[in-house]
N, C-alpha and C positions, 0 to 999 in steps of 0.2 A: 354612159359609163366612163369612169376616169381613165385617162391615157397614161397617167403617171402613178407609180406606187407611192405609198406614204413615206417610204424610205427615201425615194427620189425627191419628194416634196421637202422633207426635213433637211436633206442634204443641200438642196438649192437655197433654202432659207438661210442656212448656216454659211454657205459659201459666199453669197452676195451680201447678206446682212441687211437687206432692205426689201420690204413688201409694200408697193404702192397700194393705197386704198382709195377707190374711186367709184362714183356712180354718176350716170347721166342718162336721161330718158331718151336721148337721141342716139340711136345705134351707130350712126356714122361717126359722130363725135367720139363715142366710146372706142370705136375701131382705131381712129387716129391716135387717141391717147395711148392705147395698148401698143400700137406700132412705134410711137415715139419712145415709150419706155423700153421696148424690146431693142431698138436701135441704140439706146443708151446703156445696154448691158443688163437690164432687168430680166429675170427669168421666173419670178413668181409674182403674180398679180391678183389682188383681191378686189373683185367687183362686189359692191354692197347691195343688199336687198332693201332699198330705201324708197322705192316709188311704185306707183301702180304699174302693173305689167312689167316689172323689173325682170321677171323670169323670161319674158319674151326677148328682151334685149340680151340677156345672158345666153340664151339658147343660140341666138344668131352669132353672138360674139365667139362662142366656143367653136362653132363650125367654121367661121371665118379665120380664127387664129390657127386652126389646124392646118390651113393652107398657107397663110401669110406669115405666121410667127410660130413655126412648128416646135420650137424649143420653149415656148412660153407655157408655164404651168398656171392655168386659171383656176381660181377658187372663188368661193362665195362668202361674203361677210354679213354682219348684222343679223345673224340667224339666232332666234330665241326659242324655237320649238322643234321637236323631232319631225313632224309632218313636212315642215318647210325644208328642213335639211334633206329629207328623202326626195322631195321634188327636185331640188337642185342637183342631187347626186344623179338622178335619172337624166338630167340635162347635161351631165358631163363635168360637174364640179370635181376637181382633184383634191380639194381640201375645204373644210368648213371652219369659219371663225365666228365668234359671237361676242356680244358685249357682257354676257353673263355666263354662268356655269349651269348647264342643264344636264343632269345624268341621263335623261332619255335620249338626248342627242348622241351621247357616247354609245348607247346601245345600237343606234342606227349606223353610226360611222364605223364602229368596231366590227359590226357584222359584215360590212363591205370593205373593211380595211382602208378606210378613208381617214386622213389626218384631221383631227379636230382640236382647235386651239380655243378653249373657252376663256372668256374675260374674267379676270380675278382681281380683287382689290385688297385682299388680306392674306396673311400667312396661312390661315386655316383653309381658305379657298384654294390657294396654290397647292397645298399638301393634298387636299381632297381630289383636285384635278389630276394630280400625279397618280394617286391611288386608283383612279378610274381609267388611267391609261394615257394621259396627255404627255406627249414627248416635249412639246414646246407650249408653254402657257402664255397667254396674252395678259399683260398687265395693263389694266384700263380703268379709268383714264390716267395714264402715266404721270402727267404733269400735276394732277390733283391729289393723287394718293401718296405723295411723298417724294416724287422725282427720283433722280439718280441715287440719292442717299438711301431710299427705300430698297432699291435693287441691291445695293452694296450690303445692307443689313440682312436681307434675305439670303444672299449668297454665303454669308458667314456660317450660319448653322445648317444651311441646305445648299452646299456647294455644287450638288449635282443638278440643280435647277437650271433649265434653259428657258429664258424669258424673252418674249417679244413684246416690247413696249409700244403702245399706240396712244396718241394723245400727248401733246407737249413736246413733239419732236419737229425740228425744222432742218432744212437742207443747208446747214452751215457747219463749219468745223467745230465751232464752240459747242453747239448743241450735240452733235454726234459724238464728239470726243467725251463729253460728260457722261453720256449713256454707256458708251462702250468701255470706258475706264471703270464704270461701276459694275460691269459684268454682264450686260445684256447679250443675248445671242443674235438678235436682229431687231430692227425697228419697223413699225408700220407707219406710213406717212401719207396723209390725205391732202387736205386743202393747201398746205404749205408747199407741196410739190406741184400743185396745179392751180396757180394763181388765177383768179377770175378774169383778169384782163388778158392773160395769155390764152385762155379758152375762148374768150369773146373774139379775140383777134386771130384765132386759129394759128398761133405761133408755135407749132408743134416742135420745131427745132429747139426752142427754149426749154421744153420739158425734157428733151433728150439730153441737153447740156446739164440740167440739174441732176438727172439720174447719173450721168457720168461723174459729176462732181461728188455726189454722195458715195458712190461705189469706191471711188479713189480714196476718199477720206476714210471710209470704213476699213478698207484694205490696209491702210497705214496703221490704224489702231489695232486691228486684229493681229498684225505681225508683231506689234510691240507688246 
């Protein structure tokens, strides 16, 4: 069962402005990555359903985080169907994210008052997601569907839209400033936040530093 309400999830996404997106088959590495992000100020973390037995890793991660990172809001990503969403909700997912929009997932999540951010790539999909109850819509893949200019053009006729862009975001002031100036609510960041060499060398402190950098840059542009 979720420990955080969907209002708390949305507030944390808006406050920090960044959601790390990560998967690893090794539970111990996943724990260290979550811990590094937590120490860097991250409070919302998306573990992705991308490998065999990913649900077992997630279940252990949820129980561990409850003790070691009590303020971390863990959710599940890469969800494309309702049964899988229901499975992860039973395991403690506080929110659900997907690469596509599936109305059946809304039914499962809304029934349990779980935040669902579906992946959208068109104006029509964004509008439909909002009609079904999405508070924050995921723009995916952000770098390929039009970049920051797409967000800016969406916000013109639909200024109420809250968009989390994933894909095409890097932990640099240039990248983050472009997205936040365009009007995104938050960004999802995967491999650019977790370089392969950093994971291989288990340099968890570097992940913490990157998280702190991103949060500080985002805070600056949110204030402006």
